N, C-alpha and C positions, 0 to 999 in steps of 0.2 A: 564403615559410615554408610548410612542409607543414602541412596541416590537422590531420592526427593528432598532430603534435608539440605544437601550441599549445593545442588544446581551446578555442578561442575562437569560432569560428563554428559555429553551431548549424545542422544540417540537419533540415528538417521532413519526416518520413515520414508516410504515411497512418495515422491512429490506429487501433490495435487494442486491444481489451480486454486487460487483463493478467490472467493466471491468478491464482487464489486462492493457489496454492502451487506452488512449483517442484518440489517433492519427488515430487509425485504424477504428473507428465507422462510419465515413461518411467523404466526402470530405470537408465538411463545417460544422462549429459549429456555429449556430445562437447565437449571444450575445444579450441577452433580457435585457431591463430595463422595469420592471413592476410596474406600479403606482397604479393599482387597483388589489387587490387580486382576484376579480371576473373574471378577464381576463386570470388568470393564467391557468387554465385547458383547456379552448377553444383555447387558443394561443398555447399551447404545443400539443394538439391534432392535430391542422392544421399543425404544423411542422412536426410532426411524420407521418401524412398521407401524407405528400409530400416527405417522405423519409430521413428526418433529425432527427434521435432520440436523438443525444447528444445536449443538451440545457444548454447553460451557463446563469444562472440567476444572473445578477450583484448585489452585495450588495450596491446599490447606492440609494435606496429608503426605506422609513419606511415599505413598504409592502413587501420587498424582501424575508425575511425568510419565512413569512407566505405563499408567492407564491410558494417557492421552496417547502414547505412542502406539499401544496396542489397537485403540480405536482407529487411528489414522491408517494403520497397516492392514486391518482386518475387516473394517466396516466401510467400504468404498462410498456407500450412499450417505454417509454421515458427514457433515461439515463440522469438524471438532475444533473447538477453540480452547483457550486457556483464560481462566479467571482468577480474581484475587491477585493480580500481578502488582507487586509493591516495589521492585527493583528492576533496573536495567538487565542484571544478571538473570533474573527470572524470565524476562522477555526473551533473551537469547537462548536460553534453555528450552523454553516452551516452542519456539519456532523450530529449534533443532529436533524436537520430539515430533513434530508434524502439526503443530497448531496453525489452522487457517484463519483464525481471528483471535483478538486479544481483548481483554476486559480488565479494567482496573477499578477499585472502590473510589479512588480519588487520583490525583496526579500531581507530580512535581515537575519542574523543568527537565530534569535528567530523565525521568521515567517517560515523559511525553515524547522527548527526542528519541529515546530507544524504540518506542512504539512506532513513531513516524519513520524510522529507518528500517523497520522490520520487513516492510513489503507486503503486509497483509492488512486488512481492515481492522480497526481498533475502536474501542468505546471507552474513553476516559471518563471516570466518575465526577459528577458535579452535583452540588446541592444548593447552589446559590446562583443569582443572576449574574454577579460579579465573575464567577468562575466561567459561566457560558460565554459572556462577552470577551473575556480573555482567550478562550479557545477559538471563538469566532475570528478574533483578530489574526489568529495563526492559521486560519483556513480550515479549521476542523469544525464540521457541522453536525456530526453524529456523535452522540454521547450517552452514557449511561447515567440515569437519575437514580442516586442512591444516597440515603436509604429511602426509598419512595414514600412509604406511609408516614414514617417519622419526620421527614423533610417538608411535608405539606401535601402530599398525595395529588389527586386530580385537581382540587382548586388552584394549587400552586402552579402546576404545569399549565393549566388553562390560562392563568394570568400572564405567563411567559410567551404565549402564542402570538399575541398581537405586537408587542414590542420587538420580539426576537423571532420573526417567523423562519429564519434560515435554519435554526436549530431544530433538530429532531432527536427524539430520546428513546431509550429502552429503560423504562422505569423498573427498578428491581428492589425488593425489600419489603416484606409484609404483605405482598400481593397474593391473592388466592383465587380459586375459581370464580368466587362470587364477585370480587372487585375488578378482576382483569377486564371484563367488558367496558366498564366506564373509562379505564385507561385507554383502550384500543379505540374508543369512540373520539378521543381527541385528535385534532388535526396534526399535532406536532409529535404524536407517538407513533413509531413504526412497529414496534412489538413490545412485550413485556418479558421480564425474567422471573421465573418462579420454581418452587420445588414441590408443589402439590400433586403433581403426577408422579411423585416418587416417595409415597409414604414410608416411613420407617418399618413397619410391620411387613410390608410387600418386600422391601429390600432384604430384610433379615430372612425372610422365607424363600428368597429368590423367586418370587411369584412374578416372573416376567410377563405373563399374560395379563395380569392386572395393570402393570405399568404401561403396557400397549394400549389397554382400554382407556386408561385415564389420559394418556398422551393423545388418543384419537379424539377424545372430548375436547381437550385443549386445542388441538389443531383445528377444530371445527368453528372456534371463536372468529368472528369477523373484525376486520379493521376498518 
């Protein structure tokens, strides 16, 4: 059975201190889907060289946990996290592989409790004001707004800023280089998540220089 599919075996990476907050690391968090573990380290190095140290490895492929562990062990300047978390078991496996932050597209009470117990920063996904209020009641102030464009985009987030000023967001979903600045201009947005610095043709060609160039452009965006 493939390790990434079962989330049963925990890999131990060299321990690294977790950041106090995910939102302040860089204006953009690359959202990475890794099919081949061999690509993990050069891809992470390309992003870090471009000025994007926070890297979200999504748990969507059998290679994801091994890729996360490789980055944690071999790219010390990267702050690697796990995304698309859906279960407490995935949370445990991600932290065992070396994840220094956690991201989920949504949340349930069980998943939230697991992320709270993990000892690293986390961004539970929200798309409604009621979800935001419920998290604020539990002391959670940093969240992922997903799917950003489909859920209302910048107008929706702007409307949340006045009644819910405690909440800060990492909008993700449908955001590109052209729209990212409008999100980053909002007072309740700390960073955005995206994939535009990871074009499919560059990844297929293992053109890490192009990834670095696009990452450098993304890192230059101001908050």
